[in-house]
N, C-alpha and C positions, 0 to 999 in steps of 0.2 A: 889627225886626232885619235885621239883612243876613247874606247866605249865611255869610260871614266870621265874623261874630258867633255865628250857629249852630255852625257848626264850632268854633269855639272853646271854644263851652258842652259840646258832644259831648265834646269831648277833654277839659276839665279833669273831666266826670264820669264818663269812662269807668273802670269797676270798681267803680262805685257798688254799693250794696247793692240786689239787684232787689226790685222791690214785689211782691205789695204790702205795705205798712208799715202798721202798725195801732198806734194811740195807745192807752194805757192811760187817760186821762182826768186824769193826776196828772203829765203832763211827760216820760213815758217812751216811746221808738218803740222797737216789736219788727218783727222780722222774719216771714215768715210760719212760721218753725221757733220763734217764741216766743224769739229773742236779742235782749236789748236792743242798739239801734246808735245811738239817738241818745237825747240828754237837751236837753228844750227847756225845762227849769225855769228863771225869771229872775228869782228871789227878789231878788236883789243889786240890781238898780238899780228892778225891779219894785216892791218894797215901798214905795218913795215915792208910788206912784200910787193907792194904796187898794186895799185886799183884793179886792175887786168887780172895779176895773178891772185888776189884776196877773193873777187867774185866767182873765177873759174874754180879755187878751192872751196869757196861757201856753197856753191852750186853743185860740187861734185860730192860733198858733205851732206847735201840734202838728197841727193839721188840714192847715195847707201841707206842712208835713215829710211828712206820709201821702201829700200828694198829688204831692208833686215828680217819682217816676218817672212818673206816669201823665201830669204835664205835660211832663216832658220827652219822653216818648215821642210826644205829642201835637204839640209843637212839630217835630220831626223828621218825622213825618207830614204836617203841613201843608207843611213846605218842600218837600217830595219832590212832593206833589201841585200845588205854585204850580210848581216847576219843571218838571212834566209839561205843566201847561197853559200856559206860557208857552212851550215849544218848540214845541206845536203853533199857538199864535197867530204864531210868526216863520214858520213853514212855511205857514200861510195867506197871512199877508202877502207871503211869495216870489211865492206861486203869484199872489195878485191882481195884484201887481207885473209878473209875466211875462206874464198876460194883456191887462192895459192896455196893455203894450208892443206885444204882437203886435196888439193891436186897433188901435192908433194907426198901427203900421207897415202893417197893411193899408187903413187910410183914407188914409194917403198916398199909397199906390200907386192908392188910386181917384182922387185927386186929379190923379197924374200921367196919366191919360190921360182927364182931363176929365169923368169920369164922376159922378153924384151920390157923394158920399162914405159910400156904403152898405156894410157889409162882406159884406151878402148878394148883391151885383151880380154875378150871375154871367155877364154880357157884357163884363166887364172885362178885356181883354185879360190885364193886367198877371196880375192874380188867376189866369187860366186858364194864363198861364207857368210861374206859382210851382207850381200844382197838377201840371203836367207834368212839373217838375223831379224827379227820382229823390232 
């Protein structure tokens, strides 16, 4: 899911009945105060699948509905975690790029004075003049 799709999902589900939700095993979903908030019975079209298949699917739908608030919270949590890690990776990438650029610049200065392109070359006049510059 993209960030925009997650934002859309969150927006569409604002104001939903908070969890935990509980099913009664007969296709009715209740909130924590035992108010019926959802019915997942589907006998209209499920009846043609045979009773065992219909009941199994109705029970699976009930479990999915029970899990919905937790699944939504998990999606939000994981998105926030991914954003935080992504920002950290970008910061590390910027630091690495800056250090590589500084290292390349120092090596180039060493080549200017015809010394070995060793960053630790303390005898390099170009590096010494840079260190003295406030």
